[in-house]
C-alpha positions as CSV (number, residue, x, y, z in Angstrom):
1,M,-0.1,-0.1,-0.1
2,Y,2.8,2.6,0.6
3,Y,4.6,1.9,-2.4
4,E,1.6,2.3,-4.4
5,N,0.8,5.5,-3.3
6,L,4.5,6.5,-3.6
7,K,5.0,5.7,-7.2
8,S,1.4,6.3,-7.8
9,K,1.0,9.9,-10.2
10,T,-2.1,11.3,-8.8
11,A,-2.1,14.7,-7.6
12,Y,-1.4,13.4,-3.7
13,S,0.8,11.3,-4.2
14,S,3.2,12.6,-1.5
15,S,3.4,10.3,1.6
16,L,4.9,10.1,5.0
17,L,6.3,7.5,7.3
18,L,6.3,8.5,11.1
19,W,7.7,6.8,13.8
20,R,6.8,7.6,17.1
21,Y,8.4,6.8,20.4
22,F,8.1,8.1,23.4
23,H,7.6,6.1,27.4
24,D,5.1,7.5,30.0
25,E,6.3,8.0,33.7
26,R,3.5,8.9,35.4
27,S,3.1,5.0,35.9
28,D,4.5,2.8,38.4
29,R,6.4,0.8,35.4
30,H,7.9,2.9,32.6
31,V,5.5,2.5,29.9
32,Y,7.0,2.9,26.0
33,E,5.0,3.1,23.1
34,N,6.5,2.3,19.5
35,D,4.6,3.1,16.7
36,V,4.5,3.3,13.1
37,Y,1.9,5.2,10.7
38,L,1.4,5.9,7.2
39,L,0.0,9.0,6.8
40,F,-1.3,10.3,3.2
41,G,-3.9,12.0,1.8
42,E,-4.2,15.7,0.4
43,R,-3.8,16.8,4.4
44,Y,-2.5,13.6,5.2
45,E,-5.8,13.0,6.9
46,N,-5.4,9.3,6.0
47,I,-3.9,7.0,8.8
48,V,-2.5,3.6,8.6
49,T,-0.9,2.1,11.3
50,L,2.0,-0.6,10.5
51,V,2.9,-3.8,12.4
52,L,6.8,-3.9,12.4
53,P,7.5,-7.9,11.8
54,S,9.2,-8.4,15.1
55,L,12.9,-9.1,15.3
56,F,13.4,-10.9,18.9
57,E,11.5,-11.8,21.7
58,E,14.2,-9.6,24.2
59,I,13.0,-6.3,26.0
60,G,13.6,-3.5,23.5
61,F,12.0,-1.8,21.4
62,D,12.3,-1.7,17.2
63,R,14.1,1.9,16.2
64,V,13.1,2.9,12.3
65,I,16.2,3.7,10.6
66,D,14.8,4.6,7.1
67,C,12.1,4.2,4.3
68,V,14.0,3.5,0.4
69,N,11.2,2.4,-2.4
70,G,8.7,1.2,0.0
71,I,11.2,-0.4,2.2
72,I,11.9,-0.4,5.4
73,C,14.9,-1.1,7.7
74,H,14.2,-1.0,11.8
75,Y,16.4,-2.8,14.3
76,K,16.5,-3.9,18.0
77,K,19.2,-4.3,20.5
78,A,19.1,-6.4,23.2
79,G,22.2,-5.8,25.2
80,L,24.9,-6.3,23.0
81,N,22.3,-8.7,20.4
82,V,22.0,-6.2,16.9
83,K,19.2,-7.8,14.6
84,I,18.3,-5.5,11.6
85,G,15.2,-6.1,9.4
86,L,14.4,-4.9,6.1
87,W,10.7,-4.7,5.6
88,N,8.3,-4.7,2.5
89,P,4.5,-3.7,3.9
90,K,3.0,-4.2,0.2
91,I,4.0,-7.6,0.0
92,D,4.6,-8.4,3.8
93,E,8.3,-10.3,3.3
94,H,10.9,-9.5,5.9
95,K,14.5,-10.6,5.6
96,I,16.9,-10.0,8.6
97,I,20.0,-9.6,7.6
98,P,23.3,-11.9,8.7
99,P,24.7,-10.5,12.1
100,S,28.0,-8.2,11.9
101,I,32.1,-9.0,11.2
102,I,32.4,-9.0,15.2
103,T,36.1,-9.5,16.5
104,N,36.2,-11.6,19.1
105,D,38.1,-10.5,22.1
106,P,37.0,-11.4,25.5
107,D,38.5,-8.0,27.6
108,F,35.8,-6.1,24.4
109,D,33.0,-5.8,24.4
110,A,31.3,-4.1,20.7
111,E,28.9,-1.6,19.9
112,V,26.9,-1.3,16.6
113,E,26.1,1.7,15.5
114,I,23.5,1.9,12.1
115,H,25.0,4.9,10.3
116,G,22.1,4.9,7.2
117,F,19.5,2.8,4.5
118,G,19.7,3.8,1.2
119,Y,19.9,2.7,-2.4
120,N,22.2,1.9,-5.0
121,N,20.6,2.7,-8.1
122,V,23.6,2.5,-10.1
123,N,24.0,-1.6,-9.7
124,D,20.2,-1.7,-8.1
125,D,21.1,-2.7,-4.7
126,Y,20.1,-1.5,-1.0
127,K,22.6,-1.5,1.3
128,V,23.1,-0.5,5.0
129,I,26.4,1.4,7.0
130,Q,27.6,1.0,10.5
131,H,30.1,1.1,12.8
132,I,31.8,-1.2,15.1
133,C,33.7,-0.1,18.4
134,Y,35.1,-1.5,21.0
135,C,35.2,-0.4,24.5
136,H,37.1,-2.5,27.4
137,N,34.2,-4.1,29.5
138,E,35.3,-3.4,32.7
139,F,36.5,0.0,32.3
140,Y,34.3,0.8,29.4
141,Q,37.1,2.3,28.3
142,Y,36.7,2.3,24.3
143,E,39.6,0.5,22.1
144,P,40.4,2.7,18.4
145,A,42.5,0.0,16.9
146,L,39.6,-1.9,16.7
147,A,36.6,-0.1,15.5
148,N,35.4,-0.8,11.7
149,W,33.4,0.9,9.2
150,Q,31.0,-1.9,7.7
151,I,28.5,-2.1,4.7
152,Y,26.3,-4.9,3.8
153,N,24.8,-4.7,0.2
154,L,21.3,-7.1,-0.4
155,K,22.6,-9.0,-3.6
156,S,25.3,-10.3,-2.1
157,N,23.5,-10.9,1.7
158,C,26.8,-10.4,3.4
159,W,28.9,-7.1,5.1
160,K,32.3,-6.7,4.5
161,K,34.9,-3.7,6.3
162,L,35.4,-0.6,4.7
163,D,38.9,1.1,5.3
164,L,37.6,4.3,6.1
165,E,38.4,6.5,8.8
166,M,34.2,9.1,9.3
167,T,32.8,10.7,11.8
168,E,30.6,8.8,14.0
169,N,27.0,9.8,14.4
170,G,27.0,12.1,16.8
171,G,23.0,12.6,17.5
172,F,21.3,10.8,20.0
173,G,18.4,9.4,18.0
174,E,17.7,8.7,14.4
175,G,16.2,11.8,13.0
176,Y,20.2,12.8,12.5
177,V,20.6,10.0,10.4
178,T,19.1,10.5,6.8
179,Y,19.1,8.7,3.0
180,L,18.3,11.1,-0.1
181,N,19.2,10.2,-3.5
182,G,21.9,7.8,-3.3
183,V,23.8,9.4,-0.8
184,C,23.3,8.5,3.9
185,H,24.2,11.9,5.6
186,W,24.4,12.3,8.9
187,W,25.3,15.2,11.5
188,G,28.9,14.5,13.9
189,V,31.3,16.2,15.9
190,D,35.1,15.5,14.1
191,K,38.4,15.0,16.0
192,D,38.5,18.9,16.4
193,G,35.7,19.1,18.1
194,K,33.6,20.9,15.1
195,E,30.3,19.7,14.1
196,V,30.3,18.2,10.3
197,F,27.6,17.3,8.2
198,V,29.1,13.5,7.0
199,S,27.9,12.5,3.5
200,F,28.5,8.7,2.1
201,N,28.0,8.0,-1.7
202,L,26.2,4.4,-1.9
203,S,27.9,4.1,-5.0
204,T,31.2,5.2,-5.2
205,E,31.8,3.8,-1.2
206,T,32.7,7.0,-0.7
207,F,32.6,10.7,1.8
208,R,32.9,14.0,2.4
209,T,32.2,16.2,5.3
210,T,31.2,19.4,5.0
211,L,31.6,22.4,8.0
212,I,28.4,23.0,9.7
213,G,28.6,27.1,11.0
């Protein structure tokens, strides 16, 4: 339904994907709500609730990364366990992508941060980009020598490491990461403490930074 509305040539072809996350502290226990809606119509007056497929049953909630060509990328964290799913609501097909390339080190815990999902129109492929960092499991001290960037290709259904040193996402929510015209963008802070805008090209797998302010 989302895909057909997005691709239609009617006067009101625009549609919005709304992800709402909040928690209620008024009750004795925290109540978390995590809802995804499709809004369409001349004034976006039509609302359809989308129920994200479950990634796993452990405590936690799904986070929506982005929606590209009607395909929704979402993930869930439960402790150190991370799962990423690609869902096409039109045909209700859901794919859980393979685990990341994690270096097993008894002294360090791996932390996965998703940095983007988008479409490579050169190779007709969908990609997910993420950063893997490691911190000491006792002192919570990061080890930069082990950190690396990885990219997933839907066609090959596997991850590969990237020989890049990019600025990480400096925000605290998925609103700091977005995709547009074959490029994933996110806000970050470089080593000098300056705010930069990172743009990662999914076809060339290269990036550029733009100084903010």
